[in-house]
N, C-alpha and C positions, 0 to 999 in steps of 0.2 A: 140131186144134189147141187145146189147153188154154186156158181163160181165167184168168188170174190175178187172184184178187180181193185187194183190199188187207186185211190184217185189223187190225181196231181193236184198239189194244192201250190199257190203262188207264194213266193217267199215274202215275208213283209218288209217294209222298207227298214233298212236297219240304221243305226246311228255311228256305226263306225264303217269307214271304208278303207280300200287300199291306198297306202301312202299317209294314213293319218299317223300322229304321234299319240301313243296311249300311255297309260300308265296301268299296272297291275293292281287291283284292289284285295284279291285274298289269294292264299295259296303259298306255297314254297317261295314264289318269286314275288312276293308283295312289296311293292314299292319300287320295282324295277320300272323302266321305262323302255320303249322301243318304238319302231316303225312297223306298222301293220304291212307284211308282205303278200298275203292271200286271205280272202274272207270266203268262208263256206257257209252262204245262207242257209242251205238246206239241212245243215248240222247245227247251226247257230255258235260256230265257232270261227277261231281266226288264228292264223300264224303270224307270231310277233319275233322279230328280229332279236336274237339274244335272249330271248325268255322260254322257260319250258324246254330247256336242252335234254335230250334224252341219247342215249348210246343205242346205235344200231347195227348188229352183227351182218356184215355182209359178205356174201360168198363170191369167191373169185370167178372171174369171167376171162376169157380171152383178151379182151380189151383193159380191163381194170383189176386191179389188185384187190385181194379180200382183205378184213380185217374190221376193226371196231370203228365205224363212224359216229361221230356226234352231229347231231341236226336238232333243229326246233320242231317241237310237236305241238299239235293245236291247243287252245286254250278257249274256254267257254265265253262269249261274248259279254254274260253276266258279271264276269270278273275283272272287265277291262273298262276304262273310262278315257274319254279323249281329252288330252291335254290343251288347256286354255293357250293359244298361241301368244297372248299378251302377258299374261301373269305365270305361265308355266306350271299352274297346279291343274289338278282334275277337274273337269266340269261335266254336267250334263248338257245335252244338245238337244235344242229345241229346232221347229222349222216354221218359217213364215214366208209368205209371198212378197217379193220385191220386184217391181217391173215385170209383172207375171211370171216370174221363175220361182220356184221354190228354193229358198237357201236355208243352208244350216247355221246356227247361231249358238253361242256360248250363253248358258242360262245365269252365268255368275257375273259377267261382263256386258253380254249383249253384242259382243263382237261377233262378226261373221267368220265363221271357219271355211276356209278355201270350199 
């Protein structure tokens, strides 16, 4: 019986990074904007501030009180678009080399995104 090993795959270069301002394109929070708090490249998901709020039941510990907490859940990257810093609208992101470095730019206006 052959043992199957998990193949470690490298995560692709993502168009969304931690700290980006993004807009939600689909789902219950469609149209909301927020800042990316964390990106999970292995799952193609991100946590966005103030978007996809869920309630979590937390058991009491010696240090913390129990109860129902509200927190942000992950959202799939395909449902997010980067906000153009100049126009404030959703845009696609491209990559190009400038001075030997790869930089991200807005496909709508051509402006560099930090």
